[in-house]
C-alpha positions in Angstrom: -18.8 -4.2 -4.5 -18.5 -2.5 -1.1 -19.4 1.1 -0.6 -15.7 1.8 -0.1 -15.0 1.0 -3.8 -18.0 3.0 -5.0 -16.3 6.0 -3.2 -12.9 5.1 -4.6 -14.2 4.8 -8.2 -15.8 8.2 -8.1 -12.7 9.8 -6.7 -10.5 8.2 -9.4 -12.8 8.5 -12.4 -11.9 11.3 -14.9 -8.5 11.8 -13.2 -6.7 10.2 -16.1 -4.3 8.2 -13.9 -2.2 5.4 -15.5 -1.3 2.2 -13.7 1.4 -0.1 -15.0 1.0 -3.9 -14.7 4.4 -5.7 -15.2 2.8 -9.2 -15.4 1.2 -8.7 -18.8 0.6 -12.4 -19.5 -1.1 -13.3 -16.3 -4.8 -14.0 -17.0 -5.9 -12.4 -13.7 -4.1 -9.2 -14.7 -5.5 -9.3 -18.2 -9.1 -9.9 -17.0 -8.9 -7.0 -14.5 -7.2 -4.7 -17.0 -9.8 -5.3 -19.6 -12.5 -4.4 -17.1 -10.7 -1.2 -15.9 -10.2 -0.1 -19.5 -13.8 -0.8 -20.5 -15.1 1.2 -17.5 -12.7 4.0 -18.4 -11.7 4.5 -14.8 -8.0 4.6 -15.4 -5.4 4.0 -18.1 -3.8 0.5 -17.8 -0.3 -0.1 -19.1 0.8 -3.8 -19.7 4.4 -4.8 -19.8 5.5 -7.6 -22.2 5.6 -8.8 -25.8 2.6 -7.2 -27.6 1.9 -10.2 -29.8 1.9 -12.7 -26.9 -0.3 -10.4 -24.7 -2.8 -9.9 -27.5 -3.0 -13.6 -28.2 -3.5 -14.4 -24.5 -6.1 -11.8 -24.2 -8.0 -13.1 -27.2 -7.9 -16.6 -25.8 -9.6 -15.2 -22.6 -12.1 -13.2 -24.7 -10.7 -10.0 -23.1 -10.7 -6.7 -25.0 -7.5 -4.6 -24.6 -8.9 -1.6 -26.4 -7.7 1.5 -24.6 -4.8 -0.5 -23.0 -1.2 0.5 -23.7 1.3 -2.4 -24.2 5.0 -1.7 -23.8 7.6 -4.2 -24.7 11.0 -3.4 -22.9 12.8 -5.1 -25.8 11.6 -2.6 -28.3 10.8 0.5 -26.1 12.0 3.6 -27.9 13.0 5.4 -24.7 14.9 2.4 -23.1 18.2 4.3 -23.2 16.6 7.2 -21.3 15.4 4.7 -18.6 18.9 3.2 -18.4 20.6 6.5 -17.9 18.1 7.6 -15.2 18.5 4.2 -13.4 22.3 4.5 -13.3 22.0 8.0 -11.9 19.3 7.0 -9.4 21.5 4.1 -8.1 24.4 6.5 -7.6 27.3 4.5 -9.0 26.0 1.1 -7.6 25.4 -0.2 -11.2 27.1 0.3 -14.5 25.3 1.1 -17.7 25.8 -2.5 -18.9 24.3 -3.8 -15.6 21.4 -1.4 -15.8 20.5 -2.6 -19.3 20.3 -6.2 -17.9 18.4 -5.2 -14.8 15.8 -3.2 -16.7 14.9 -6.3 -18.8 13.2 -7.4 -15.6 9.5 -6.3 -15.9 9.2 -5.1 -12.3 12.3 -2.9 -12.5 11.2 -1.7 -16.0 7.7 -0.9 -14.7 9.0 0.8 -11.6 11.2 3.0 -13.8 8.2 4.1 -15.8 6.5 5.3 -12.6 9.7 7.0 -11.4 10.0 8.8 -14.8 6.4 9.8 -14.5 5.4 7.8 -17.6 2.9 6.1 -15.3 1.3 7.1 -12.0 1.5 3.8 -10.1 2.3 0.1 -10.3 0.6 -3.1 -9.3 2.5 -6.4 -9.3 2.8 -9.6 -7.3 0.3 -11.9 -9.0 3.2 -14.1 -10.2 6.1 -12.5 -8.3 7.1 -12.5 -4.6 6.7 -9.4 -2.4 10.5 -8.9 -2.5 10.4 -8.9 -6.3 7.8 -6.1 -6.2 9.0 -4.0 -3.3 12.8 -4.1 -3.9 12.7 -2.1 -7.1 10.3 0.4 -5.4 12.7 0.9 -2.5 15.7 1.3 -4.8 14.1 3.6 -7.3 11.1 5.4 -6.0 12.2 5.4 -2.3 10.4 6.6 0.7 9.1 10.1 1.3 11.3 12.7 3.0 11.4 12.0 6.7 10.1 8.4 6.3 12.8 5.7 6.8 10.7 2.7 5.9 7.7 1.7 3.9 4.9 -0.1 5.7 1.8 -2.1 4.9 -1.7 -1.2 6.0 -5.1 -2.8 5.6 -8.5 -1.1 5.2 -10.9 -3.3 7.3 -14.5 -2.9 6.1 -17.8 -4.3 7.3 -20.9 -2.6 6.1 -20.4 1.1 6.8 -17.6 0.5 9.3 -14.0 1.2 8.1 -10.8 1.0 10.1 -7.1 1.2 9.2 -4.7 -1.5 10.6 -0.9 -1.1 10.3 1.8 -2.4 10.0 0.4 -5.8 9.1 2.8 -6.7 6.2 6.3 -5.3 6.2 8.2 -4.4 9.4 8.8 -7.4 11.7 10.0 -5.6 14.8 9.5 -1.8 14.4 11.3 0.5 16.9 9.8 3.7 18.4 10.8 5.8 15.4 9.3 3.2 13.0 6.1 3.1 14.9 5.8 6.9 14.9 6.3 7.0 11.2 3.7 4.2 10.7 1.2 6.2 12.8 1.8 9.4 10.8 1.5 7.8 7.3 -1.4 5.6 8.4 -3.3 8.8 9.5 -2.7 10.2 6.0 -3.8 7.0 4.4 -7.0 7.1 6.5 -8.0 10.4 4.9 -7.9 8.8 1.5 -10.6 6.3 2.5 -12.7 8.9 4.4 -11.7 7.3 7.7 -11.2 9.8 10.6 -7.5 9.8 11.5 -7.9 9.0 15.3 -4.8 6.9 16.0 -4.4 4.3 18.8 -0.9 2.9 19.4 -1.7 -0.6 20.7 -0.1 -2.7 23.4 -0.9 -5.2 26.1 -0.7 -2.3 28.5 -2.8 0.9 28.9 -1.1 4.0 30.1 1.6 2.3 32.2 -0.5 -0.5 33.6 2.6 -2.6 32.8 6.1 -1.2 32.3 8.4 -3.2 30.1 10.7 -2.4 27.2 7.8 -3.4 24.8 5.3 -0.9 26.4 7.9 1.8 26.8 8.7 1.5 23.0 5.0 2.2 22.2 4.8 5.1 24.6 7.9 6.6 23.2 6.5 6.3 19.7 3.5 8.4 20.7 5.9 11.1 21.9 7.8 11.1 18.7 4.7 11.2 16.6 3.3 14.2 18.6 6.6 16.1 18.3 6.6 15.6 14.5 2.9 16.3 14.0 1.4 18.2 17.0 -2.0 18.2 15.4 -2.2 14.4 15.1 -4.9 12.9 17.2 -3.0 10.0 18.7 -2.7 8.2 22.0 -1.0 5.2 23.6 0.0 2.9 24.8 -3.5 1.5 24.8 -5.0 -2.0 25.0 -7.4 -2.6 22.2 -10.5 -2.4 24.4 -9.4 1.0 25.8 -8.9 2.2 22.3 -12.2 0.9 20.9 -14.8 0.8 23.7 -15.7 4.2 25.2 -16.9 2.6 28.5 -13.6 0.8 28.9 -11.6 3.9 28.0 -13.5 5.9 30.7 -12.1 3.5 33.3 -8.6 2.6 31.9 -7.7 5.9 30.1 -10.1 8.6 31.3 -7.8 11.4 30.0 -7.2 9.8 26.6 -7.9 12.1 23.6 -9.2 9.0 21.8 -11.9 8.2 24.3 -12.5 4.7 22.9 -13.2 5.9 19.4 -10.0 5.1 17.5 -10.3 4.5 13.8 -6.6 3.8 13.0 -4.8 1.0 14.9 -1.0 0.8 14.9 0.3 -2.6 16.1 3.5 -2.9 18.1 4.9 -5.8 16.0 4.2 -7.6 12.7 3.2 -10.6 14.7 0.4 -8.6 16.4 -0.7 -6.8 13.2 -0.9 -9.9 11.0 -2.7 -11.9 13.7 -5.0 -9.0 14.5 -6.2 -8.3 11.0 -6.8 -12.0 10.2 -8.8 -12.5 13.4 -10.9 -9.4 12.5 -11.3 -10.8 9.0 -12.2 -14.3 9.9 -14.1 -14.0 13.2 -15.4 -10.5 12.8 -16.6 -10.8 9.2 -14.6 -7.8 7.9 -13.3 -7.5 4.4 -9.5 -7.0 4.6 -8.3 -4.8 1.7 -4.5 -4.8 1.3 -1.7 -4.8 2.1 -1.5 -1.3 0.7 2.1 0.1 0.8 2.5 3.5 2.3 5.4 5.9 2.8 6.7 5.7 -0.8 7.1 8.8 -3.0 4.9 7.2 -5.7 2.4 4.3 -5.2 3.5 0.7 -5.8 1.4 -2.1 -4.5 1.9 -5.8 -4.1 -0.7 -8.5 -4.8 -0.8 -11.9 -3.3 0.2 -14.8 -5.6 -3.2 -16.3 -4.6 -5.1 -13.3 -5.8 -8.0 -13.3 -8.2 -9.0 -10.8 -10.9 -11.3 -8.9 -8.5 -8.3 -8.4 -6.1 -6.3 -7.0 -9.0 -9.1 -4.7 -10.0 -9.5 -3.3 -6.5 -5.8 -2.8 -5.8 -5.5 -1.0 -9.1 -8.3 1.4 -8.0 -6.6 2.0 -4.7 -3.2 2.6 -6.4 -4.8 5.2 -8.6 -6.4 6.8 -5.5 -3.0 7.0 -3.8 -1.7 8.7 -7.0 -4.2 11.6 -6.7 
């Protein structure tokens, strides 16, 4: 396991954080949950029929000692969740509709987080991103001042660590969106002991090209600075001017980043997704994520192609976000 996760485990251990896993019958989830419980790093909560989950775990030779199992069909506080959901949706659903919606394990699990009966949620092994993210946006919602959630990756290679965002959620962010992504990504960087030196990336450096695309990025820098004057941020910058000090000295000699950025904000989802995959496949970096940011409480989405190790790691990160 990378040094990053040794750090994460030590931060999370003994913090008594509980993470809910709505996909209680998925063998990858069960394998990871069994490991997390045996290591006593966090408190897992599985959603589903208890008898079926225990049978499945036994067939996998996975111990679920120290794991809580909640069946929505027999949950004593289901009425409390229904009332809270109706109130949270502000008249958009009736009580009858709420009862039906909360039979869905992702909605049910998200309500447990919202009601502070769990500290975070990990789903997506068997569900689409929309199935995981939609309940979070409807129930948990974004933090004050943040309009949209975004997805970042921690890119690791040996002792090197960088933050890439948004590589998962927002297709065509505007200047306001980019400023928000920069601010929340800087906060995320601190969680992973990455210095929050933020570069707003473009194909242009400091006006070397002037187009609506480059002006969007430059405007985002202004907005971010206005909102957080202490934020160490610059742009628009080409990647080499953000990353290589000798290039920065020529292209952006007055930049506060000086070719030493640690957090990279991409101008579009195209650029972010392509950028992290090139870094992963050609650069030999481990890409950890996507990690959702900007929400009031942590919810994270797995890939349906994930393995038990991915589940284990994302659960640790979710617990870290909950600290």
